[in-house]
C-alpha positions, 0 to 999 in steps of 0.5 A: 185672327180677330174675333170679328173675322172669326165670326164672319169666317164662321157665318160664311162657313155655315152658308157654304154648308148650307148651300152644299146640302141644297145642291146635293139633295137633287133639286133643280130649278126649272125657272131662273127667276128673270126670264123663260130660258129653258121654256118654249111656247106651244099652241095657243097665243096666251101671253107669258112673261116674267114679272118680279121673279114670277111667270105670269100667264094671261088670257087672250081672246080667240085662241086655243089652250096655250102651253109653255113647256120645258125644252127637256123631257122627264120620265120619273120625277117629283115636281113642285111649283107654287101658283095663284090663280084668279077665280073661275080661271081654268088652267093645269100642269102638263107632265109626261106630255108630247107635242108631235106634228103628225098627231092632231097637228101637234096639239099638246097631249098627255097628263094634266094635274088640274087647276080648277078654282070653280065651284067644281073644285077638281084642282089636283085631279088628273086629266088626260089632255086631248087624249082620254079626258078625265082619269081621275076627278075629285069626286073620287077624293072629295076630302081633297076638294078644299085643298086649293086656296084662293087669293093665296099661293098653293104648292102643287106636288106631282110624283111620277115614279114608274107606272104610279102618278100621285098629286097633292096640293098644299100637302093634301093628297089628291089623286092616284093613278096607275098608268103606262100609256106615257113614260116620259114627256116634257112639262108644261104650264097651261093657260086655257083658252077662253074662246070669245068670252070677254068677261074672261079676257085678261085673267091671270095665273102665276107661277113661282119656285118651279123645281124638279127632282129626278134622282134618289126618288122615294115613293111617298107612303100611300095615304088611303085615297082612291086609286084608279088603276088603268093597267088591264087585270093589274092589282097594285100593292096599294088596292091589295092593302085596301082589300081588293081581290081580282075576280077576273085576272086576265087568263081564266074564268075560274071565279065564275060559273054559269048561273044555270049549270054551275060550270063555266059555259063552253059556248057564248063567252070567250077569254082572249087577249086579257078580256072576258067577252060575252059573244054576240049571236052571230059570233056564237049562236049558242048562248052561254047565258049569264055567268055569276061569281062562285063566291057570294057577297054582302056589302062590297065595292066592285070596280070593272072595265067594259067596252061594248059594241055599237048597239050592244045591251048587257049588264052587271047584276047584284042583290040576287035572291030567291026570285031566280038566277037572272033577277037582281038589281042591275047596273045597265050597260047599253049603247043609248044612241042606238039600242031601243031600250034607252028609249023604253021604261020611264025617264030614262031608267034603262039608260047606260049606268042607270039601275035598270028600270028604277033609277035613271043615271045622271050623266051630264048629256054623255060628257063623261061617257066613252063611245062603244068600242072604247072602255069605260069604268064602272063602279058599284058601291053596296054599303052596310047600311043599304046605301047603293051607289053606281059610278061611271068614269069617275062620277057618281050617277045613281044613289039610293037606299035599299028597302027604304019607302022610296025603293019600294015605290020605285019597285012597285011600278017597275017590271019587278013589282010582283017579286017579293023582296026583290033586290033585298038579298042580304048576300049574293053573287054578282052576275054578268048578263048575256043579252046576245050582244058583244060586250068585253070586260076586264079589271074585275076587282072587289072588296068586302066592306 
């Protein structure tokens, strides 16, 4: 064999070796670069075509959200795609999604990894399309908001292993949700509907290098970002590593006691089906009163789910000091549409998630508020420097600083004006309020800061 043929043989051998490695790493291409074989379009009539080895989606007037979906369903996987999107064009990547004739006339529903090049910058967040709405906004992880680059190709990565869902853009960790609502479904590329907005007609998003891995999956290391855990009363390993502990485990009220008697109330409160509920006056004429944690906390982060009946009123209190067991700063829990307290106070400072009677919550006209009878996620931050935040369903709605001039002025004009040092206790219990209405709590978690 001549030297030339030996060289050619060596090159061919190396190429075959590289090809074998590529085939054995578990990745499968979902797009052949030529046509849309293996995909089908659902719902809207946006235009999908293949140009120069790229899938191109184009907006069309007066058609609903459009989806080009894999014909196969996928359960556990790692999915990657590169995409390029026009400014202010909304899109997303569906996964573990479904379309069933008996559910909303076949409308695509399920998890979506957001593509949002607007100034809001929630790309990489997780939205539950046509179902529960936002599960993970990028307000929960602001460091990831600049990850999407305009006029460039961006690599999206979605990891679904068991109940854990994680997303990345260009190597930046964006979202982490733990949820068990849907375990399998198709993957889809969305072109969002634009209604009759002619300024958005013809906008395009492009996708390439669409691939998936379904075997030999190894969960990626946690990167310390905020976790939204939607499994009731579950404390994930990531949350444990972040310092969270359960105040309510779904079974007992061992971490709580009556604010007055020192033991858990025999009446007025109920633990059933993984829920801690304060009963209404009609359910239990004999009241249990407020309950407080046995442990006191200084600086902390508190997460809790709550579900209020129509017209209900309750609250979560903290900063409780020497002014009485029921006097403290309150995260208001209220049916704003039906309870009269929402119209009292000043500038709506008694509405849902407000700092009761002091600072109104900013809630975007209720868009991120789940109606009575459904679960909402509350969150309270009390930082060591005195800064306090209220969150509702993934959005910060109140921020203030305990003890500063603005805080003192707000207290001076409130119903708490006569209480010296109101809300300034360096340490105290967390209180769940009995206001005589039916309100349910679960997944109550806290970590000290």
